[in-house]
C-alpha positions as CSV (number, residue, x, y, z in Angstrom):
1,M,102.8,5.5,98.8
2,P,103.3,8.4,101.2
3,R,100.6,9.6,103.5
4,I,99.3,13.0,102.3
5,E,97.2,15.3,104.4
6,I,95.7,18.6,103.2
7,Y,94.0,21.1,105.5
8,T,91.3,23.0,103.5
9,Q,88.3,25.2,103.8
10,P,85.3,25.7,101.5
11,F,85.5,28.3,98.7
12,C,89.3,28.4,98.8
13,G,90.7,28.6,95.3
14,Y,94.2,27.8,96.5
15,C,92.8,24.6,98.2
16,Y,91.1,23.6,94.9
17,R,94.3,24.2,93.0
18,A,96.4,22.1,95.4
19,K,93.8,19.3,95.4
20,K,93.6,19.3,91.6
21,L,97.4,19.0,91.3
22,L,97.3,15.9,93.7
23,D,94.3,14.5,91.8
24,D,96.2,14.9,88.5
25,K,99.1,13.0,90.0
26,G,96.7,10.2,90.9
27,V,97.6,10.1,94.6
28,E,95.2,9.7,97.5
29,Y,95.1,12.2,100.3
30,E,93.2,12.9,103.4
31,E,91.3,16.2,103.3
32,I,90.7,17.9,106.6
33,D,88.1,20.6,106.2
34,I,88.8,23.1,109.1
35,M,85.4,24.6,108.7
36,E,83.7,21.3,109.3
37,Q,86.2,20.4,112.0
38,P,87.1,23.7,113.6
39,A,89.0,22.0,116.5
40,R,91.6,20.9,113.9
41,R,92.5,24.5,112.9
42,G,94.8,24.8,116.0
43,E,96.3,21.4,115.1
44,M,97.0,22.7,111.6
45,I,98.6,25.9,112.8
46,E,100.8,24.1,115.3
47,R,101.9,21.5,112.7
48,A,102.5,24.3,110.1
49,G,104.8,26.3,112.4
50,G,102.3,29.1,112.8
51,R,101.0,29.3,109.3
52,S,97.2,29.8,109.4
53,S,96.3,30.0,105.7
54,T,94.8,27.2,103.8
55,P,95.7,24.9,102.3
56,Q,98.5,23.4,104.5
57,I,99.9,20.2,103.0
58,F,101.8,17.5,104.7
59,I,103.5,14.5,103.1
60,D,104.6,11.8,105.5
61,G,104.2,14.3,108.3
62,Q,106.6,16.9,106.7
63,G,105.0,20.3,106.1
64,I,105.2,21.2,102.5
65,G,103.4,24.5,102.7
66,G,100.5,25.7,100.6
67,S,99.3,25.8,97.1
68,D,102.2,27.9,95.7
69,D,104.7,25.8,97.5
70,I,103.5,22.5,96.1
71,A,103.2,24.0,92.6
72,A,106.8,25.2,92.8
73,M,107.9,21.7,93.9
74,N,106.0,20.2,91.0
75,R,107.7,22.6,88.5
76,K,111.1,21.6,89.9
77,G,110.4,17.9,89.7
78,E,110.7,17.5,93.5
79,L,107.0,16.6,94.1
80,D,107.1,13.4,92.1
81,T,110.1,12.3,94.1
82,L,108.3,13.0,97.4
83,L,105.2,11.2,96.1
84,G,107.2,8.2,94.9
85,L,106.3,8.8,91.2
86,S,108.5,8.6,88.2
87,S,109.4,12.0,86.8
88,A,107.6,10.9,83.6
89,S,104.2,11.4,85.3
């Protein structure tokens, strides 16, 4: 199973949507709340190539982008491949 990290902040509808998609896939992920851990915001921005919006999602260290990006990958069937799931999920 790949390592999934998602940088979030409270009251973020896009964060909720991305986490719900991952929850619906039944995969585990590490959530990094940048409001609770403000020192990690800079880490997120650096890893995301300058992107500062939340969520920022990483699968096995690869930046996926945000909520719209992961939703688009799911629609195309690319997300299941990255997550090691069969396309019938």
